[in-house]
C-alpha positions in Angstrom: 0.0 0.0 0.0 1.6 3.3 -1.1 1.9 5.9 1.7 -0.5 8.8 1.8 1.9 11.7 2.5 4.2 11.3 -0.5 1.0 11.3 -2.7 -0.6 13.9 -0.6 1.4 16.6 -2.4 1.6 14.8 -5.7 -0.4 16.5 -8.4 -2.3 14.5 -11.0 -1.0 16.7 -13.8 -2.1 14.4 -16.5 -5.4 13.6 -14.9 -8.4 15.2 -16.4 -10.6 17.2 -14.0 -13.7 15.5 -15.2 -13.0 12.1 -13.6 -15.5 10.0 -11.8 -15.1 11.8 -8.6 -15.7 15.1 -10.3 -18.7 13.8 -12.2 -20.2 12.7 -8.9 -20.7 16.4 -8.0 -22.6 17.2 -11.1 -25.9 15.8 -10.0 -26.2 16.3 -6.2 -29.9 15.5 -6.5 -29.4 11.8 -7.1 -31.0 9.7 -4.4 -28.6 8.2 -1.8 -28.7 4.4 -1.2 -30.1 3.3 2.2 -27.7 1.7 4.6 -28.2 -0.8 7.4 -28.4 1.9 10.0 -30.7 4.0 7.9 -28.1 6.8 7.7 -25.9 7.7 4.8 -23.2 10.1 3.8 -24.0 12.1 0.7 -22.2 10.8 -2.4 -20.6 14.2 -3.1 -19.0 14.2 0.3 -17.8 10.7 -0.1 -16.3 11.5 -3.4 -14.5 14.5 -2.0 -13.1 12.6 1.0 -12.0 9.8 -1.3 -10.2 12.2 -3.6 -8.5 13.8 -0.6 -7.4 10.4 0.7 -6.1 9.5 -2.7 -4.1 12.6 -3.5 -3.9 14.5 -0.2 -5.1 17.9 -1.6 -7.5 19.7 -3.9 -6.8 22.8 -5.8 -9.5 25.2 -6.7 -8.1 25.8 -10.2 -7.8 22.1 -11.0 -10.9 20.6 -9.5 -13.2 23.4 -8.6 -16.3 21.3 -7.9 -14.6 19.0 -5.4 -12.8 22.0 -3.9 -16.1 23.8 -3.3 -17.5 20.8 -1.6 -14.5 20.5 0.6 -14.8 24.1 1.9 -18.5 24.0 2.3 -18.8 20.5 3.8 -15.6 20.6 5.9 -17.3 19.3 9.1 -18.8 16.3 7.3 -15.5 15.5 5.7 -13.7 15.8 9.0 -16.1 13.3 10.6 -15.1 10.8 7.9 -11.4 11.5 8.5 -11.4 11.6 12.3 -11.0 7.8 12.7 -7.9 8.0 10.6 -6.3 10.7 12.7 -6.5 13.1 9.8 -8.3 16.4 9.3 -9.0 18.8 6.5 -7.2 22.1 6.4 -8.3 24.9 4.0 -6.3 27.8 2.6 -9.1 29.6 0.9 -6.9 32.5 -0.2 -4.7 30.3 -2.3 -7.5 27.9 -3.2 -6.1 24.9 -1.4 -7.8 22.1 0.6 -5.4 19.5 2.0 -5.0 16.8 4.6 -2.9 17.1 7.7 -2.3 14.7 10.6 -4.4 15.4 13.7 -2.6 17.3 16.4 -3.8 14.7 18.9 -1.6 12.1 17.2 1.4 14.3 17.6 0.7 15.0 21.2 0.3 11.3 22.0 3.7 10.6 20.3 5.7 13.4 21.8 7.5 11.1 24.2 8.6 8.9 21.4 9.0 11.4 18.6 11.5 9.3 16.7 9.1 6.4 16.6 6.1 8.5 15.5 4.1 6.7 12.9 0.8 6.7 11.1 -0.5 3.8 9.1 -1.4 6.0 6.1 1.3 8.7 6.4 5.0 8.7 6.3 7.0 11.6 7.4 8.4 13.5 4.4 12.1 12.9 3.9 14.0 15.3 1.7 17.7 15.3 1.1 19.7 18.3 2.0 19.9 19.4 -1.7 16.2 18.9 -2.2 15.5 20.9 1.0 17.7 23.7 -0.2 15.9 23.9 -3.5 12.6 24.0 -1.8 13.8 27.0 0.3 14.9 28.7 -3.0 11.6 27.9 -4.7 9.6 29.2 -1.7 11.6 32.5 -1.9 10.5 32.8 -5.5 6.9 32.0 -4.7 6.7 34.5 -1.9 8.2 37.2 -4.1 5.6 36.3 -6.8 2.8 36.7 -4.2 4.2 40.0 -3.0 4.2 41.3 -6.6 0.9 39.9 -7.9 -1.1 39.2 -4.7 -1.8 36.0 -2.8 -3.6 33.5 -5.0 -3.2 35.6 -8.1 -1.9 33.6 -11.1 0.8 30.9 -11.4 4.3 31.4 -10.0 6.5 30.5 -12.9 10.3 30.4 -12.6 13.0 29.7 -15.2 15.7 27.2 -14.6 18.3 29.9 -15.5 17.2 31.8 -12.4 17.4 28.7 -10.1 20.8 27.4 -11.3 23.1 30.2 -10.0 21.3 30.2 -6.6 21.7 26.4 -6.3 25.4 26.7 -7.3 26.0 29.4 -4.7 25.3 26.8 -1.9 26.2 23.5 -3.5 29.1 24.7 -5.6 29.9 24.6 -9.3 30.7 21.1 -10.6 32.8 22.6 -13.4 30.4 21.4 -16.0 27.3 23.3 -17.2 25.8 20.0 -18.3 26.2 18.3 -14.9 24.9 21.4 -13.1 21.8 21.4 -15.3 21.3 17.7 -14.9 21.6 18.1 -11.1 18.9 20.8 -11.0 16.6 18.9 -13.3 16.9 15.8 -11.2 16.1 17.7 -8.1 13.1 19.4 -9.7 11.8 16.1 -11.0 12.0 14.7 -7.4 10.1 17.7 -6.0 7.5 17.2 -8.7 6.7 13.9 -7.1 5.9 15.8 -3.9 3.6 18.1 -5.8 5.8 21.2 -5.2 6.5 22.0 -8.8 5.1 21.1 -12.2 6.9 19.4 -15.1 9.6 21.4 -16.7 8.1 22.8 -19.9 9.5 23.4 -23.3 10.8 26.8 -22.3 12.8 25.4 -19.3 10.3 26.8 -16.8 8.4 25.3 -13.9 5.3 26.3 -12.0 5.7 26.5 -8.3 2.6 25.0 -6.6 1.0 26.9 -3.7 1.3 23.9 -1.4 4.9 24.9 -1.0 3.9 27.6 1.5 2.6 24.9 3.9 5.3 22.3 3.3 8.2 24.8 3.5 7.0 26.6 6.6 9.2 28.8 8.7 9.9 26.0 11.2 11.3 23.7 8.5 13.3 26.5 7.0 14.8 27.4 10.3 15.9 23.7 10.8 17.5 23.9 7.4 19.4 27.1 8.4 20.6 25.4 11.5 21.8 22.4 9.5 23.9 24.7 7.2 25.3 26.5 10.1 26.5 23.2 11.7 28.0 22.2 8.4 29.9 25.6 8.1 31.1 25.2 11.7 32.4 21.7 11.1 34.1 22.8 7.9 35.8 25.7 9.7 36.9 23.3 12.6 38.4 20.9 10.0 40.3 23.7 8.3 41.7 24.9 11.7 42.8 21.4 12.6 44.5 21.1 9.3 46.4 24.3 9.8 47.5 23.2 13.3 48.9 20.1 11.8 
């Protein structure tokens, strides 16, 4: 069974918006089947919850019908999600509805944080290089929002803009081809997390708005501490070399 979190941020870029789940919202007047208890959950709510469990998020510009149900039937969807220790979070300014792990599960696992687990969710693990690129992409996304307004238009960035920033931290390999390949591989990896789109024919990518929640200030602060530790270790190694 594939884990939920990795797919939570994955975008079905090739998936048409008029899928079965989307079609289920077109006729909300359809009669609901009776259940053994005589109670039922409306089909449109079920479809929305299933889509969230499948992909982890809904974007207003991609699946507007399901997104609208998510923000208007949030309480009903959360009742479905509660037994799974998941809940729905909405960023209505950016047009996002996405799943997060219930705070209760975190509180219960505080004493054994390293052993924290969820049967449907795996903690996101990014390499240092991937995390660095996420921080760079977030900087571009925030600059885009400051210029155009939150939720206004797609944040597009060219690879030529990203490459020198990445080289500044990771160094220049001495080969333009290798540097380009490294950047493309990192972007392709982040695409699987739903953070960016495919690289288009003009060597551009779209930064997805979910990045503002995945790359939150706490995560960025941890990345900064990591680089500071690396710098301190490098300086200590150089000092020891001079002493010798």
